[in-house]
N, C-alpha and C positions, 0 to 999 in steps of 0.2 A: 421466576420472578413474582413479586409482586402484583395485581390487579391491579392494583391501586395505586399505584406508580404516574408521573408525568410519564405525556408520548416523548417518544425520542425525535432528537433530532428531526426525522421525516419528516416526525410527522402521525406518524403509523403508531397504533392503541398496540397490542398484547395479542388483543383479541382479529387484530385487525390481517397483524401475522400470521398471528395460527390460521386462519381461514386461507392462506395460501401457503402453507406451510413447506410441500413438498417441491416447489414450485422456488419461494423463498432458498429454502436448506441449498436446492440444485444450488440456485443462482449465489449464495454462499461460500458452496465450492470451488463455481471455475473463478471468482476475486479473487478468495486465497489461492489458489492454484497460480493462477494471473500475476497474485503482485509476489510466490517464492521464484519465481523462473525468473524477469526481473532483475531479483536484489541476485542469486546464484550469478547470473548472465554482466551484470553491475559490477560482482567481488573479482568475479572473474578480468574483466573489460581491463580493472585495477590493477590487480595482479602485473597480466601483461605490463599495459602503455602507464603505468608510475612509474617506475627506472629507466622510462629514454622524456620522462621534460625535462628539460632544467628549470634552476632554485628559480629566476624568475619568472617563467610560464605561470600569470595568475587569476586566465581568466577561464571559468565553471568548472575549480576548483573547489573540492571542501576547504571552507575556512579560507576562502583569498575572493576577491573580490575580478571585478573583468575594470574598474578602472586605477 
């Protein structure tokens, strides 16, 4: 990446990120794995439980409000 670009939303520069590159990469890997696991579970639960919902059930379902 071009080092002349503005800092990211977290305020860390390219040099600041690379100063702790090993720790940053490990943290990034943990976040990716954790989010992939959450997404896989969400898909599995959706496939299992969605058929049991009535069409009138609204709360906390994608594209439906709880009001």
